[in-house]
C-alpha positions, 0 to 999 in steps of 0.5 A: 703526858699529864695523867691524874688518878682519883684516889680511893684508899684513905686513912684518917689523920689529925688533918683529915683523910689522906692517901694510905701511902702518905705521911703526916709530919710536924713542920718543925721536924722537917724544916727550920723556922725563924722570925725576922729582925728588921724593924717596921720603920727600917724599910728603904725605898732604894733597897735592893733586897726584898723585904717581907713584912708581917702583914704580907706586903713586899717592901725593900731593904738595904741588907739581907738576913737570908740567902736561901729557898724559903716559904715566907708567912706573914705573922699578922693579919687575917689571911697569912698568905704565903710567899715563895722565894729563892735568893737573898731577902730580909724579914720584918719582925714577926714574919716567918721564914720556913727553910732548910727543908729536910730531904722528904719535903720540897719547898714549892710543895710546902708553899702550895700546901700553906695556902690550905694549912693557913686556915689551921694557923688562923684557928691558932692565932692569938689576939682580938683586934689583930691576929698574930702567929707565934713560933710554936704554932709553926713547929706543931703544924702538921703537913701531909707528905706524899713522896718527894717525886709526887710532891714535885709533880703536884708543885709542877702542875700548880706552878703551871697555873701560877706561871700563866697568871704571872705572864698575863699580869706582866702583859697587863703591866706592859700594856698599861705602861705602853698606853701611859707612854703614848699619853705622855708623848702626845699630851704632856710632852706634845711630841707629835705637835712640836711644829705647831704654835703654842700659847701659854695657859694660865690654868695649867701654868704651861704652854699648850698647842694653840686651839686646844681647849681647857675645860674643868672635869665637871664640864666634860664629864658627869660624876655619879656617887656610889651607894651608901651601904650598911656593913650587914649588907656586904658578904664575901661569898660571890653566890650571895650578892651582886659584885660590889666595887669598893676602895679595895679595887683601886691601886695606889696612884690609879689602876684596877685590882680584882678585890671585890665585896658582894652586896645583898641589898636592893637599894641601888639605882641605875646610876650606881651600877657599873659595867666592864670598862667604865671609869671610876674614881676613888673618893676616900682614902685611909693611906698615909701617903694619899695615893688612893684618893682621886685615883682612877680605875677602869672596872673589870668584872669577874667572868659571868658577871654583867654588872656591879654596884658602886660603893659611896667611896667611889664615883663613876665618871661618865665622859661626854663626847670624850675618850674615856681612856684619855680622861683615865690616863690624865687622872692617873698621871695627875693623881697627886694633884687630884689628892689636893682636892681632899680634906680630912685627918685620918680619913681623906674625902675628895671634895667632889664639887671643888674637884669638878670645878677646879680640876682643869683638863686640856682638851685637844680637838676631837680628831686627835682624841679619836686617833689616840682612842684608836691606838690605846683602846685595843690595849685596854681591851686586852687588859680586860681580857687578860684580867678575866682570864687570870680570874678563871685560872685562879678559880681552876687552880684554887679548886684543884689545890685541895684535891692535890694537896690532900691526895683526893686526886693524884698526879701520876705522870707529867 
């Protein structure tokens, strides 16, 4: 049975109040810390080992430097979010692996502690444009230490939340892949229509079932650009503004991720507002592989928020008598083609007018679209529900984290 106790007896330390029976130790005294050796350009797409880079991104390597339990911290950036890994892995230069834990320190407890202690790392990081960490900073970092048994209980409780979150994320990946598999079967491979007559279509340069229409995106949908904003109108605190939908919500190739900004102004119009499940598309891209521009996403707002404001870097796609899930999956499937409607050197911008008139979409008869909608719409509704539950779980976990790591609340039994 899970049992908590509110702590009442504390002692003051360099990192704040902790329970009287806890200790504080330097990280370098209770674990080994090493940096990686792999160069940034040495990542390989077909590698079999995880490669953690210095900005916190996970890539692949053909070799491994470590084979152990470790807490991995990126050495550059602004967040220094930790990773926890057991097994063989590689590190970029200026990425740090904390491993070989002494008996009084549990690796999983350290992983959760680093979510809070990284704010100390940020204070000690060097650099003006890009913050960087150095090895002596880690060696001197002070760690609050309850007994190993209490560390285990703390890590277990927090891991429950992480496991629930990961399960729901995996569910969403499966649901999205299932919807795309149905889409490809029906509208790319034409599996249900193999016995029908096919005709060649010049715009698509392929054969399609006879009787299907070919329309431009502009003929079947209206595209509303988002709001042009000033940087001083955006904040990170959700209590100070409206949800602001920027490029950060777009996954490479298409799809949604919950990375919001918040807008403090009031200059937006009704056409620039977005709601749960609405289809949006990225108009700008700063990635070298052009995987964001022209990428679609279905908006998911945080629980308790009934609307968001769309930024100028995106447009809302309003389908006219068309299944939006079909348009979403078609734009996602053909994102590489979408990106060819963009121009620019360092920053790509989608030519919206050219895109509306030059992007051709096969249009099956309405009864077929309705059947497809009936199949996939529940999948996307479940994706939205799961993502909202993930946000709630993260909020609870993040509120509980400092209470447990600094001993304000004690886990007495599990």
